[in-house]
VOVEXMAR-135053 format. One line per 2 residues: number of its first residue (from 0); their letters; for each residue x, y, z of N, C-alpha, C. Coordinates in Angstrom, 3 decimals. Layout:
BEGIN
NUM	A	X:Y:Z:X:Y:Z:X:Y:Z  ...
end
This chain:
BEGIN
0	MP	0.884:-1.154:0.051:0.029:0.021:-0.027:0.889:1.249:0.044  0.721:2.214:-0.950:1.530:3.354:-0.984:1.228:4.308:0.145
2	RR	2.375:4.943:0.573:2.204:5.910:1.626:1.439:7.181:1.249  0.587:7.672:2.102:-0.154:8.919:1.753:0.699:10.073:2.171
4	RA	0.690:10.972:1.305:1.498:12.264:1.626:0.584:13.195:2.331  1.192:13.977:3.254:0.431:14.964:3.993:0.116:16.102:3.065
6	RA	-1.075:16.642:3.297:-1.520:17.736:2.531:-0.683:18.972:2.795  -0.542:19.844:1.741:0.253:21.033:1.920:-0.376:21.879:3.074
8	GS	0.433:22.370:3.946:-0.044:23.236:4.972:-0.415:22.448:6.198  -0.468:21.104:6.198:-0.830:20.400:7.400:0.476:19.968:8.083
10	RP	0.738:20.520:9.230:1.908:20.242:10.015:1.505:19.830:11.358  2.360:19.098:12.055:1.971:18.855:13.498:1.956:20.149:14.253
12	AR	1.092:20.197:15.288:1.002:21.468:16.096:2.342:21.667:16.795  2.817:22.929:16.792:4.084:23.196:17.496:3.740:23.873:18.754
14	TD	4.658:23.673:19.819:4.394:24.255:21.071:4.828:25.781:20.949  4.233:26.527:21.724:4.657:27.941:21.830:6.094:28.042:22.241
16	PA	6.906:28.779:21.482:8.368:28.847:21.770:8.634:29.409:23.143  7.723:30.289:23.592:7.934:30.953:24.898:7.744:29.925:26.094
18	RR	6.993:28.842:25.837:6.656:27.942:26.841:7.572:26.696:26.852  8.393:26.546:25.877:9.269:25.359:25.756:10.217:25.188:26.929
20	AE	10.769:26.240:27.347:11.925:26.181:28.361:11.426:26.570:29.741  10.240:26.057:30.106:9.678:26.417:31.440:10.080:25.365:32.439
22	RV	10.483:25.823:33.662:11.008:24.899:34.740:10.618:25.584:36.053  10.664:24.701:37.146:10.458:25.251:38.424:11.855:25.199:39.169
24	EE	12.152:26.345:39.788:13.425:26.503:40.496:13.073:26.654:42.052  13.810:25.923:42.861:13.685:26.061:44.309:14.797:27.039:44.782
26	AG	14.419:28.011:45.613:15.405:29.038:46.064:15.001:29.433:47.480  15.888:30.165:48.099:15.616:30.645:49.463:14.322:31.527:49.524
28	DG	14.017:32.172:48.430:12.835:33.091:48.520:11.607:32.391:47.954  11.652:31.044:47.868:10.486:30.333:47.382:10.684:29.548:46.146
30	DW	9.718:28.903:45.659:9.788:28.099:44.472:9.231:28.991:43.304  9.929:28.959:42.179:9.538:29.937:41.101:9.415:29.128:39.807
32	VV	8.422:29.467:39.061:8.381:28.946:37.657:9.183:29.958:36.815  10.140:29.448:36.020:11.005:30.238:35.215:10.878:29.844:33.749
34	RS	10.539:30.810:32.989:10.350:30.628:31.472:11.453:31.395:30.746  12.206:30.772:29.897:13.231:31.417:29.084:12.479:31.959:27.795
36	LT	12.741:33.246:27.495:12.210:33.774:26.274:13.338:34.078:25.292  13.220:33.693:24.061:14.205:33.992:23.080:14.038:35.447:22.584
38	GS	15.001:35.957:21.966:14.853:37.327:21.479:13.713:37.476:20.465  13.511:36.527:19.690:12.408:36.610:18.725:11.068:36.463:19.359
40	AS	10.944:35.852:20.482:9.653:35.806:21.218:9.426:36.991:22.033  10.324:37.912:22.186:10.173:39.103:22.996:9.857:40.297:22.054
42	TK	8.642:40.817:22.178:8.251:41.918:21.306:7.896:43.171:22.046  7.974:43.130:23.358:7.684:44.417:24.120:8.824:44.781:24.992
44	SY	8.795:46.033:25.494:9.790:46.429:26.505:9.289:46.115:27.891  10.224:45.717:28.718:9.907:45.408:30.126:10.921:46.049:31.066
46	RC	10.630:46.219:32.258:11.562:46.754:33.309:12.045:45.595:34.212  13.304:45.333:34.239:13.889:44.327:35.090:13.807:44.678:36.487
48	PG	13.268:43.923:37.444:13.187:44.276:38.820:14.488:44.173:39.490  15.548:43.432:38.931:16.806:43.320:39.492:17.704:44.573:39.435
50	CD	17.715:45.073:38.216:18.644:46.242:37.940:17.861:47.519:37.612  16.522:47.403:37.524:15.690:48.582:37.178:15.979:49.126:35.793
52	QE	16.591:48.329:34.944:16.901:48.730:33.591:15.873:48.139:32.568  15.704:48.791:31.416:14.812:48.335:30.400:15.290:47.007:29.707
54	IR	14.413:46.098:29.534:14.671:44.935:28.647:14.028:45.251:27.320  14.807:45.476:26.348:14.211:45.929:25.051:13.683:44.840:24.235
56	PG	12.784:45.133:23.283:12.210:44.067:22.439:13.375:43.324:21.691  13.287:42.057:21.566:14.258:41.244:20.883:15.434:40.770:21.776
58	TP	15.379:41.120:23.124:16.401:40.700:23.983:15.990:39.462:24.664  16.831:38.426:24.653:16.470:37.196:25.379:16.397:37.522:26.896
60	HL	15.410:36.972:27.624:15.378:37.162:29.122:14.465:36.034:29.732  14.252:36.221:31.000:13.478:35.251:31.756:12.143:35.838:32.244
62	VT	11.062:35.011:32.331:9.858:35.506:32.934:9.651:34.576:34.117  9.327:35.141:35.259:9.206:34.332:36.497:7.963:34.695:37.242
64	WP	7.491:33.669:38.007:6.344:33.892:38.921:6.319:32.842:39.961  5.699:33.065:41.111:5.722:32.094:42.207:5.060:30.774:41.724
66	AY	5.700:29.646:42.120:5.192:28.344:41.677:3.937:27.970:42.468  3.732:28.565:43.605:2.600:28.166:44.448:1.977:29.438:45.011
68	AR	0.624:29.394:45.162:-0.032:30.495:45.761:0.329:30.555:47.302  0.316:31.692:47.917:0.823:31.862:49.232:0.083:30.941:50.292
70	NS	-1.169:30.905:50.352:-1.902:30.149:51.320:-2.596:28.983:50.671  -1.829:28.110:49.942:-2.527:27.229:49.046:-2.272:25.707:49.453
72	DL	-1.516:25.464:50.494:-1.216:24.091:50.767:-0.585:23.373:49.634  0.303:24.187:48.970:1.193:23.713:47.843:0.342:23.330:46.650
74	EP	-0.762:23.991:46.380:-1.495:23.763:45.145:-0.751:24.684:44.063  -0.464:24.108:42.921:0.222:24.826:41.908:-0.650:26.004:41.360
76	WD	0.021:27.085:41.023:-0.641:28.189:40.338:-1.294:27.733:39.096  -2.422:28.307:38.762:-3.006:28.197:37.403:-2.163:29.208:36.621
78	TD	-1.221:28.737:35.753:-0.287:29.645:35.102:-0.991:30.697:34.274  -2.218:30.448:33.767:-2.794:31.426:32.902:-3.317:32.572:33.707
80	SA	-3.564:32.388:35.003:-4.098:33.459:35.881:-3.040:34.106:36.726  -1.773:33.724:36.526:-0.646:34.282:37.310:-0.072:35.565:36.676
82	AD	-0.739:36.145:35.732:-0.166:37.206:34.947:0.244:38.457:35.881  -0.538:38.614:36.966:-0.253:39.809:37.812:1.042:39.601:38.622
84	TR	1.498:38.362:38.724:2.781:38.107:39.575:3.929:37.871:38.634  3.793:37.837:37.333:4.939:37.573:36.457:5.817:38.721:36.357
86	RH	7.111:38.476:36.403:8.137:39.503:36.246:9.105:39.085:35.176  9.643:40.067:34.385:10.586:39.829:33.333:11.932:40.305:33.909
88	WH	12.922:39.369:33.844:14.239:39.599:34.353:15.355:39.366:33.323  16.405:40.131:33.380:17.645:39.718:32.662:18.151:38.434:33.336
90	GA	18.681:37.548:32.593:19.163:36.292:33.113:20.188:36.460:34.218  21.144:37.367:34.094:22.200:37.669:35.096:21.511:38.247:36.332
92	CW	20.610:39.062:36.195:19.911:39.708:37.282:19.156:38.565:38.095  18.477:37.776:37.455:17.726:36.669:38.115:18.697:35.755:38.938
94	RA	19.832:35.348:38.332:20.749:34.538:39.075:21.426:35.326:40.230  21.529:36.583:40.181:22.164:37.358:41.307:21.153:37.897:42.310
96	RD	19.934:37.601:42.134:18.946:38.262:43.017:19.139:38.041:44.540  19.644:36.926:44.916:19.831:36.628:46.319:21.049:37.426:46.854
98	RR	21.944:37.882:46.014:23.036:38.695:46.425:22.809:40.182:46.523  21.676:40.560:45.933:21.298:42.057:45.871:20.566:42.440:47.031
100	R	20.037:41.591:47.852:19.198:42.013:48.969:19.936:42.366:50.194
end
């Protein structure tokens, strides 16, 4: 039986590039969900809370938010509703945050 060719334009669904590199980090200030953004996935300007400098569009950086709600008995955040707690960081600022306090 001959193989059927895929129709033009039909491709497997790709995951959102911004969500590919998501991980949970444990630190002294809590557990954090950390998402790496590539330069091409970054289209807006943000203010880094670590250095208070602008993260310009097209700059690779990290987006972080608490992994668990404060009074949750360790129930994970609904990541779609955590927008108000997300922060955009330079990678170096995120790694140095414990030394800045």
